[in-house]
py3Dmol code that shows the C-alpha trace and the ligand (Angstrom):
import py3Dmol

protein = """\
ATOM      1  CA  MET A   1     -49.567  22.270  49.275  1.00  0.00           C
ATOM      2  CA  ILE A   2     -50.651  23.122  45.742  1.00  0.00           C
ATOM      3  CA  THR A   3     -54.166  22.639  44.394  1.00  0.00           C
ATOM      4  CA  PHE A   4     -54.908  21.607  40.821  1.00  0.00           C
ATOM      5  CA  SER A   5     -58.485  22.327  39.742  1.00  0.00           C
ATOM      6  CA  TYR A   6     -59.772  20.848  36.519  1.00  0.00           C
ATOM      7  CA  VAL A   7     -62.599  22.477  34.649  1.00  0.00           C
ATOM      8  CA  THR A   8     -63.799  19.685  32.377  1.00  0.00           C
ATOM      9  CA  LEU A   9     -66.894  18.027  30.977  1.00  0.00           C
ATOM     10  CA  PHE A  10     -65.153  14.652  31.443  1.00  0.00           C
ATOM     11  CA  LYS A  11     -63.764  14.254  34.966  1.00  0.00           C
ATOM     12  CA  SER A  12     -62.999  10.545  34.478  1.00  0.00           C
ATOM     13  CA  LEU A  13     -60.547  11.364  31.660  1.00  0.00           C
ATOM     14  CA  ILE A  14     -58.395  13.060  34.295  1.00  0.00           C
ATOM     15  CA  SER A  15     -59.126  11.486  37.689  1.00  0.00           C
ATOM     16  CA  PHE A  16     -57.748   8.024  36.799  1.00  0.00           C
ATOM     17  CA  TYR A  17     -54.248   9.458  36.458  1.00  0.00           C
ATOM     18  CA  PHE A  18     -54.050  10.245  40.179  1.00  0.00           C
ATOM     19  CA  GLU A  19     -54.854   6.694  41.260  1.00  0.00           C
ATOM     20  CA  GLU A  20     -51.312   5.293  40.954  1.00  0.00           C
ATOM     21  CA  SER A  21     -47.645   6.060  41.459  1.00  0.00           C
ATOM     22  CA  ILE A  22     -46.007   9.424  42.154  1.00  0.00           C
ATOM     23  CA  LEU A  23     -49.049  11.676  41.770  1.00  0.00           C
ATOM     24  CA  LYS A  24     -51.115   9.479  44.072  1.00  0.00           C
ATOM     25  CA  ARG A  25     -48.339   9.638  46.665  1.00  0.00           C
ATOM     26  CA  ALA A  26     -48.241  13.437  46.301  1.00  0.00           C
ATOM     27  CA  ILE A  27     -51.932  13.509  47.229  1.00  0.00           C
ATOM     28  CA  ASP A  28     -51.454  11.014  50.075  1.00  0.00           C
ATOM     29  CA  LYS A  29     -48.621  13.183  51.464  1.00  0.00           C
ATOM     30  CA  ASN A  30     -50.816  16.321  51.269  1.00  0.00           C
ATOM     31  CA  LEU A  31     -48.434  17.963  48.818  1.00  0.00           C
ATOM     32  CA  LEU A  32     -51.136  18.092  46.164  1.00  0.00           C
ATOM     33  CA  GLY A  33     -54.910  18.473  46.233  1.00  0.00           C
ATOM     34  CA  ILE A  34     -57.135  17.996  43.193  1.00  0.00           C
ATOM     35  CA  GLU A  35     -60.706  19.073  42.506  1.00  0.00           C
ATOM     36  CA  PHE A  36     -63.091  19.107  39.556  1.00  0.00           C
ATOM     37  CA  PHE A  37     -65.638  21.539  38.177  1.00  0.00           C
ATOM     38  CA  ASN A  38     -68.058  20.584  35.417  1.00  0.00           C
ATOM     39  CA  PRO A  39     -69.308  23.572  33.370  1.00  0.00           C
ATOM     40  CA  ARG A  40     -72.517  21.616  32.730  1.00  0.00           C
ATOM     41  CA  ASP A  41     -73.383  22.085  36.420  1.00  0.00           C
ATOM     42  CA  TYR A  42     -73.374  25.852  35.787  1.00  0.00           C
ATOM     43  CA  THR A  43     -75.288  26.085  32.508  1.00  0.00           C
ATOM     44  CA  LYS A  44     -78.493  28.116  32.431  1.00  0.00           C
ATOM     45  CA  ASN A  45     -79.627  26.378  29.227  1.00  0.00           C
ATOM     46  CA  LYS A  46     -82.867  24.504  29.874  1.00  0.00           C
ATOM     47  CA  HIS A  47     -81.554  21.478  27.937  1.00  0.00           C
ATOM     48  CA  ASN A  48     -78.274  21.511  29.891  1.00  0.00           C
ATOM     49  CA  LYS A  49     -76.316  22.462  26.771  1.00  0.00           C
ATOM     50  CA  VAL A  50     -72.797  23.885  27.085  1.00  0.00           C
ATOM     51  CA  ASP A  51     -71.999  24.227  23.357  1.00  0.00           C
ATOM     52  CA  ASP A  52     -73.396  26.025  20.325  1.00  0.00           C
ATOM     53  CA  TYR A  53     -72.859  26.798  16.644  1.00  0.00           C
ATOM     54  CA  GLN A  54     -70.105  29.220  15.711  1.00  0.00           C
ATOM     55  CA  ALA A  55     -71.042  32.849  15.115  1.00  0.00           C
ATOM     56  CA  GLY A  56     -70.505  33.651  11.450  1.00  0.00           C
ATOM     57  CA  GLY A  57     -70.488  29.963  10.481  1.00  0.00           C
ATOM     58  CA  GLY A  58     -67.716  27.391  10.567  1.00  0.00           C
ATOM     59  CA  ALA A  59     -67.438  23.669  11.104  1.00  0.00           C
ATOM     60  CA  GLY A  60     -68.319  22.242  14.513  1.00  0.00           C
ATOM     61  CA  LEU A  61     -69.526  23.563  17.857  1.00  0.00           C
ATOM     62  CA  LEU A  62     -67.844  25.747  20.447  1.00  0.00           C
ATOM     63  CA  MET A  63     -68.087  25.785  24.237  1.00  0.00           C
ATOM     64  CA  CYS A  64     -70.391  28.699  25.153  1.00  0.00           C
ATOM     65  CA  PRO A  65     -69.264  31.555  27.384  1.00  0.00           C
ATOM     66  CA  GLN A  66     -72.011  31.462  30.043  1.00  0.00           C
ATOM     67  CA  PRO A  67     -71.314  28.077  31.708  1.00  0.00           C
ATOM     68  CA  LEU A  68     -67.559  28.707  31.699  1.00  0.00           C
ATOM     69  CA  PHE A  69     -67.853  32.308  32.923  1.00  0.00           C
ATOM     70  CA  ASP A  70     -70.002  31.167  35.841  1.00  0.00           C
ATOM     71  CA  THR A  71     -67.700  28.230  36.670  1.00  0.00           C
ATOM     72  CA  LEU A  72     -64.545  30.332  36.593  1.00  0.00           C
ATOM     73  CA  LYS A  73     -66.113  33.234  38.507  1.00  0.00           C
ATOM     74  CA  GLU A  74     -67.109  30.781  41.227  1.00  0.00           C
ATOM     75  CA  ILE A  75     -63.546  29.437  41.429  1.00  0.00           C
ATOM     76  CA  LYS A  76     -62.169  33.006  41.649  1.00  0.00           C
ATOM     77  CA  LYS A  77     -64.617  33.796  44.418  1.00  0.00           C
ATOM     78  CA  ILE A  78     -63.576  30.760  46.472  1.00  0.00           C
ATOM     79  CA  SER A  79     -59.885  31.155  45.675  1.00  0.00           C
ATOM     80  CA  PRO A  80     -58.674  34.672  44.717  1.00  0.00           C
ATOM     81  CA  GLU A  81     -55.138  33.322  44.150  1.00  0.00           C
ATOM     82  CA  ALA A  82     -56.358  30.868  41.468  1.00  0.00           C
ATOM     83  CA  TYR A  83     -54.140  31.002  38.345  1.00  0.00           C
ATOM     84  CA  PHE A  84     -55.937  30.055  35.123  1.00  0.00           C
ATOM     85  CA  VAL A  85     -54.169  27.922  32.529  1.00  0.00           C
ATOM     86  CA  PHE A  86     -55.855  27.201  29.204  1.00  0.00           C
ATOM     87  CA  PRO A  87     -54.501  24.410  27.002  1.00  0.00           C
ATOM     88  CA  ALA A  88     -54.920  25.312  23.310  1.00  0.00           C
ATOM     89  CA  PRO A  89     -53.102  24.549  20.059  1.00  0.00           C
ATOM     90  CA  ALA A  90     -52.677  28.313  19.634  1.00  0.00           C
ATOM     91  CA  GLY A  91     -50.847  28.706  22.973  1.00  0.00           C
ATOM     92  CA  LYS A  92     -47.128  29.162  23.517  1.00  0.00           C
ATOM     93  CA  PRO A  93     -45.181  25.884  23.731  1.00  0.00           C
ATOM     94  CA  PHE A  94     -45.248  24.465  27.274  1.00  0.00           C
ATOM     95  CA  CYS A  95     -41.703  23.687  28.431  1.00  0.00           C
ATOM     96  CA  GLN A  96     -39.698  22.622  31.483  1.00  0.00           C
ATOM     97  CA  LYS A  97     -39.118  26.228  32.586  1.00  0.00           C
ATOM     98  CA  ASP A  98     -42.895  26.709  32.731  1.00  0.00           C
ATOM     99  CA  ALA A  99     -43.287  23.493  34.730  1.00  0.00           C
ATOM    100  CA  LYS A 100     -40.790  24.738  37.309  1.00  0.00           C
ATOM    101  CA  ARG A 101     -42.270  28.231  37.491  1.00  0.00           C
ATOM    102  CA  LEU A 102     -45.853  27.037  37.862  1.00  0.00           C
ATOM    103  CA  ALA A 103     -44.846  24.586  40.622  1.00  0.00           C
ATOM    104  CA  ASN A 104     -44.497  27.682  42.859  1.00  0.00           C
ATOM    105  CA  LYS A 105     -48.162  28.697  42.502  1.00  0.00           C
ATOM    106  CA  SER A 106     -50.629  27.723  45.220  1.00  0.00           C
ATOM    107  CA  HIS A 107     -53.641  27.063  42.965  1.00  0.00           C
ATOM    108  CA  LEU A 108     -53.637  26.182  39.270  1.00  0.00           C
ATOM    109  CA  VAL A 109     -56.873  25.874  37.303  1.00  0.00           C
ATOM    110  CA  PHE A 110     -56.727  23.944  34.021  1.00  0.00           C
ATOM    111  CA  VAL A 111     -59.613  24.751  31.701  1.00  0.00           C
ATOM    112  CA  SER A 112     -60.155  21.978  29.136  1.00  0.00           C
ATOM    113  CA  GLY A 113     -61.782  22.809  25.827  1.00  0.00           C
ATOM    114  CA  ARG A 114     -63.853  20.309  23.858  1.00  0.00           C
ATOM    115  CA  TYR A 115     -65.539  20.282  20.434  1.00  0.00           C
ATOM    116  CA  GLU A 116     -63.924  22.989  18.253  1.00  0.00           C
ATOM    117  CA  GLY A 117     -62.681  24.766  21.356  1.00  0.00           C
ATOM    118  CA  ILE A 118     -63.813  27.600  23.628  1.00  0.00           C
ATOM    119  CA  ASP A 119     -65.493  30.935  22.795  1.00  0.00           C
ATOM    120  CA  GLU A 120     -62.541  33.358  22.689  1.00  0.00           C
ATOM    121  CA  ARG A 121     -64.150  35.750  25.181  1.00  0.00           C
ATOM    122  CA  VAL A 122     -63.647  33.201  27.974  1.00  0.00           C
ATOM    123  CA  ILE A 123     -59.937  32.999  27.213  1.00  0.00           C
ATOM    124  CA  GLU A 124     -59.603  36.783  26.973  1.00  0.00           C
ATOM    125  CA  GLU A 125     -61.418  37.298  30.263  1.00  0.00           C
ATOM    126  CA  PHE A 126     -59.829  34.588  32.416  1.00  0.00           C
ATOM    127  CA  ALA A 127     -56.609  33.132  30.984  1.00  0.00           C
ATOM    128  CA  ASP A 128     -53.427  33.907  32.898  1.00  0.00           C
ATOM    129  CA  GLU A 129     -51.544  31.746  30.400  1.00  0.00           C
ATOM    130  CA  VAL A 130     -52.385  29.735  27.276  1.00  0.00           C
ATOM    131  CA  PHE A 131     -50.178  26.758  26.471  1.00  0.00           C
ATOM    132  CA  SER A 132     -49.853  24.277  23.621  1.00  0.00           C
ATOM    133  CA  ILE A 133     -48.303  20.872  24.305  1.00  0.00           C
ATOM    134  CA  GLY A 134     -47.299  20.390  20.651  1.00  0.00           C
ATOM    135  CA  ASP A 135     -48.077  21.165  17.062  1.00  0.00           C
ATOM    136  CA  TYR A 136     -51.032  18.814  16.646  1.00  0.00           C
ATOM    137  CA  VAL A 137     -54.719  18.969  17.520  1.00  0.00           C
ATOM    138  CA  LEU A 138     -56.147  16.838  20.333  1.00  0.00           C
ATOM    139  CA  THR A 139     -59.817  16.038  20.829  1.00  0.00           C
ATOM    140  CA  GLY A 140     -59.930  17.913  24.119  1.00  0.00           C
ATOM    141  CA  GLY A 141     -57.857  19.721  26.714  1.00  0.00           C
ATOM    142  CA  GLU A 142     -57.887  16.924  29.307  1.00  0.00           C
ATOM    143  CA  LEU A 143     -54.750  15.146  28.073  1.00  0.00           C
ATOM    144  CA  ALA A 144     -52.912  18.448  27.674  1.00  0.00           C
ATOM    145  CA  SER A 145     -53.924  19.462  31.227  1.00  0.00           C
ATOM    146  CA  LEU A 146     -52.620  16.154  32.545  1.00  0.00           C
ATOM    147  CA  VAL A 147     -49.345  16.459  30.660  1.00  0.00           C
ATOM    148  CA  MET A 148     -48.760  19.896  32.192  1.00  0.00           C
ATOM    149  CA  SER A 149     -49.923  18.787  35.660  1.00  0.00           C
ATOM    150  CA  ASP A 150     -47.553  15.822  35.660  1.00  0.00           C
ATOM    151  CA  ALA A 151     -44.567  17.927  34.578  1.00  0.00           C
ATOM    152  CA  ILE A 152     -45.403  20.611  37.179  1.00  0.00           C
ATOM    153  CA  CYS A 153     -46.027  18.135  39.979  1.00  0.00           C
ATOM    154  CA  ARG A 154     -42.595  16.513  39.881  1.00  0.00           C
ATOM    155  CA  ASN A 155     -41.090  19.971  40.526  1.00  0.00           C
ATOM    156  CA  ILE A 156     -43.006  20.444  43.776  1.00  0.00           C
ATOM    157  CA  ASP A 157     -40.749  20.040  46.798  1.00  0.00           C
ATOM    158  CA  GLY A 158     -41.089  16.569  48.325  1.00  0.00           C
ATOM    159  CA  VAL A 159     -42.886  14.927  45.394  1.00  0.00           C
ATOM    160  CA  LEU A 160     -39.844  13.096  44.008  1.00  0.00           C
ATOM    161  CA  GLY A 161     -37.943  10.833  46.395  1.00  0.00           C
ATOM    162  CA  ASN A 162     -34.568  11.995  45.068  1.00  0.00           C
ATOM    163  CA  LYS A 163     -34.366  15.716  44.290  1.00  0.00           C
ATOM    164  CA  ASP A 164     -30.998  15.268  42.532  1.00  0.00           C
ATOM    165  CA  SER A 165     -32.713  13.445  39.692  1.00  0.00           C
ATOM    166  CA  LEU A 166     -34.372  16.737  38.707  1.00  0.00           C
ATOM    167  CA  GLU A 167     -31.038  18.494  38.362  1.00  0.00           C
ATOM    168  CA  GLU A 168     -29.583  15.965  35.940  1.00  0.00           C
ATOM    169  CA  GLU A 169     -32.654  15.697  33.772  1.00  0.00           C
ATOM    170  CA  SER A 170     -33.181  16.702  30.179  1.00  0.00           C
ATOM    171  CA  PHE A 171     -33.806  20.415  29.513  1.00  0.00           C
ATOM    172  CA  GLU A 172     -31.809  21.575  32.517  1.00  0.00           C
ATOM    173  CA  ARG A 173     -29.412  24.076  30.916  1.00  0.00           C
ATOM    174  CA  ASP A 174     -31.103  23.375  27.544  1.00  0.00           C
ATOM    175  CA  ILE A 175     -29.398  20.013  27.136  1.00  0.00           C
ATOM    176  CA  LEU A 176     -30.732  16.453  27.056  1.00  0.00           C
ATOM    177  CA  GLU A 177     -29.782  13.973  29.753  1.00  0.00           C
ATOM    178  CA  ALA A 178     -26.787  11.744  28.941  1.00  0.00           C
ATOM    179  CA  PRO A 179     -27.541   8.110  28.016  1.00  0.00           C
ATOM    180  CA  SER A 180     -27.958   6.022  31.212  1.00  0.00           C
ATOM    181  CA  PHE A 181     -27.364   2.347  31.923  1.00  0.00           C
ATOM    182  CA  THR A 182     -28.103  -0.136  34.688  1.00  0.00           C
ATOM    183  CA  LYS A 183     -26.955  -3.705  35.461  1.00  0.00           C
ATOM    184  CA  PRO A 184     -25.739  -6.029  34.024  1.00  0.00           C
ATOM    185  CA  ALA A 185     -22.494  -4.584  32.639  1.00  0.00           C
ATOM    186  CA  GLU A 186     -23.014  -6.705  29.535  1.00  0.00           C
ATOM    187  CA  PHE A 187     -26.367  -7.816  28.107  1.00  0.00           C
ATOM    188  CA  GLU A 188     -26.744  -9.819  24.889  1.00  0.00           C
ATOM    189  CA  GLY A 189     -23.286  -8.657  23.836  1.00  0.00           C
ATOM    190  CA  LEU A 190     -24.063  -4.982  24.503  1.00  0.00           C
ATOM    191  CA  ARG A 191     -21.717  -3.364  27.016  1.00  0.00           C
ATOM    192  CA  VAL A 192     -22.093  -0.422  29.377  1.00  0.00           C
ATOM    193  CA  PRO A 193     -19.319   2.134  28.498  1.00  0.00           C
ATOM    194  CA  SER A 194     -16.272   0.889  30.424  1.00  0.00           C
ATOM    195  CA  GLU A 195     -15.583   4.268  32.105  1.00  0.00           C
ATOM    196  CA  PHE A 196     -18.935   3.964  33.928  1.00  0.00           C
ATOM    197  CA  LEU A 197     -17.700   0.813  35.681  1.00  0.00           C
ATOM    198  CA  LYS A 198     -14.376   2.118  37.003  1.00  0.00           C
ATOM    199  CA  GLY A 199     -15.706   4.291  39.831  1.00  0.00           C
ATOM    200  CA  ASN A 200     -13.828   7.506  38.915  1.00  0.00           C
ATOM    201  CA  HIS A 201     -16.676   9.969  39.489  1.00  0.00           C
ATOM    202  CA  ALA A 202     -14.936  13.009  37.985  1.00  0.00           C
ATOM    203  CA  LYS A 203     -14.213  11.114  34.782  1.00  0.00           C
ATOM    204  CA  ILE A 204     -17.755   9.736  34.647  1.00  0.00           C
ATOM    205  CA  ALA A 205     -19.176  13.243  35.101  1.00  0.00           C
ATOM    206  CA  ASN A 206     -17.040  14.604  32.230  1.00  0.00           C
ATOM    207  CA  LEU A 207     -17.963  11.702  29.986  1.00  0.00           C
ATOM    208  CA  LYS A 208     -21.645  12.259  30.749  1.00  0.00           C
ATOM    209  CA  ILE A 209     -21.374  15.917  29.738  1.00  0.00           C
ATOM    210  CA  GLU A 210     -19.792  14.953  26.407  1.00  0.00           C
ATOM    211  CA  MET A 211     -22.373  12.222  25.787  1.00  0.00           C
ATOM    212  CA  ALA A 212     -25.208  14.601  26.674  1.00  0.00           C
ATOM    213  CA  LYS A 213     -23.910  17.101  24.105  1.00  0.00           C
ATOM    214  CA  LEU A 214     -23.672  14.427  21.409  1.00  0.00           C
ATOM    215  CA  LYS A 215     -27.159  13.176  22.204  1.00  0.00           C
ATOM    216  CA  THR A 216     -28.543  16.716  22.061  1.00  0.00           C
ATOM    217  CA  ARG A 217     -26.814  17.374  18.732  1.00  0.00           C
ATOM    218  CA  TYR A 218     -28.289  14.155  17.292  1.00  0.00           C
ATOM    219  CA  PHE A 219     -31.872  14.321  18.627  1.00  0.00           C
ATOM    220  CA  ARG A 220     -32.400  18.071  19.107  1.00  0.00           C
ATOM    221  CA  PRO A 221     -30.191  20.141  16.821  1.00  0.00           C
ATOM    222  CA  ASP A 222     -32.363  23.166  17.703  1.00  0.00           C
ATOM    223  CA  LEU A 223     -31.349  22.914  21.388  1.00  0.00           C
ATOM    224  CA  TYR A 224     -27.751  22.166  20.478  1.00  0.00           C
ATOM    225  CA  ALA A 225     -27.544  25.325  18.382  1.00  0.00           C
ATOM    226  CA  ARG A 226     -28.721  27.288  21.432  1.00  0.00           C
ATOM    227  CA  ILE A 227     -26.077  25.893  23.800  1.00  0.00           C
ATOM    228  CA  ASN A 228     -23.390  26.608  21.230  1.00  0.00           C
ATOM    229  CA  THR A 229     -24.314  30.232  20.689  1.00  0.00           C
ATOM    230  CA  ARG A 230     -24.113  31.144  24.380  1.00  0.00           C
TER     231      ARG A 230
END
"""
ligand_1 = """\
27
SAM
N -60.348 24.390 16.703
C -59.189 24.422 17.539
C -57.983 24.868 16.724
O -57.917 24.550 15.552
O -57.086 25.516 17.306
C -58.906 23.044 18.122
C -59.853 22.657 19.219
S -59.456 21.098 19.914
C -60.339 20.002 18.875
C -60.362 21.069 21.417
C -59.558 21.388 22.654
O -58.469 20.491 22.786
C -58.931 22.772 22.729
O -59.865 23.740 23.139
C -57.836 22.557 23.753
O -58.370 22.593 25.074
C -57.398 21.117 23.471
N -56.193 20.979 22.631
C -56.155 20.453 21.384
N -54.915 20.415 20.915
C -54.104 20.924 21.864
C -52.710 21.148 21.959
N -51.877 20.858 20.968
N -52.220 21.676 23.107
C -53.052 21.998 24.125
N -54.403 21.800 24.090
C -54.927 21.274 22.980
"""
view = py3Dmol.view(width=600, height=400)
view.addModel(protein, "pdb")
view.setStyle({"model": 0}, {"cartoon": {"style": "trace"}})
view.addModel(ligand_1, "xyz")
view.setStyle({"model": 1}, {"stick": {}})
view.zoomTo()
view.show()
């Protein structure tokens, strides 16, 4: 069982995602537990504020250290094995290898920034890892936390019905998954490659490898260059 804790001012932006499909089943099967912490519940500001102007000037507000320090200290006290993940545009790119690695932790804590972000001292003090989900700026860390949670969750043993599907997926061995097809064999004049219909599994496997390479070269020349220099 792995626990995902979300430190967020907006629980409802995250909780809805666990109400359907695979992640809901992971909770129902006790493979995953989720919990929420709102830094506003920890603020000592008499007006309940959790944000303030930037020291030295600058556009917009930042999340203050005190409410987050107290929230994260509390989590550490309850759960010494808690592993703190901060989504941030400045983080390293989150990738499939990270999703697999983090699926082996027992407790992940995702700390969502809002406004212009989080006072850097919080990140310096608590972050085990800082991840970006892409080169663009989101309004808050909730979506980024969900993206990472979803990718991590499907790598937890028992979450996916068919474990084999993980092994054939994109980014295994730095290559994209081969194009896939279902029934019917022909639809509006468009045919499934004939080799796929003949039942020779060795030939199909070889064809899939070649198609996966072509697809990678077309869509992700950066990945393709990597597989070709090994
Ligand atoms: N001022 C910050 C900057 O320029 O780097 C952007 C802050 S952003 C408006 C607010 C929050 O959204 C961040 O603290 C982070 O939690 C989240 N966020 C925004 N873009 C992200 C991205 N590409 N990857 C991960 N988290 C992101």
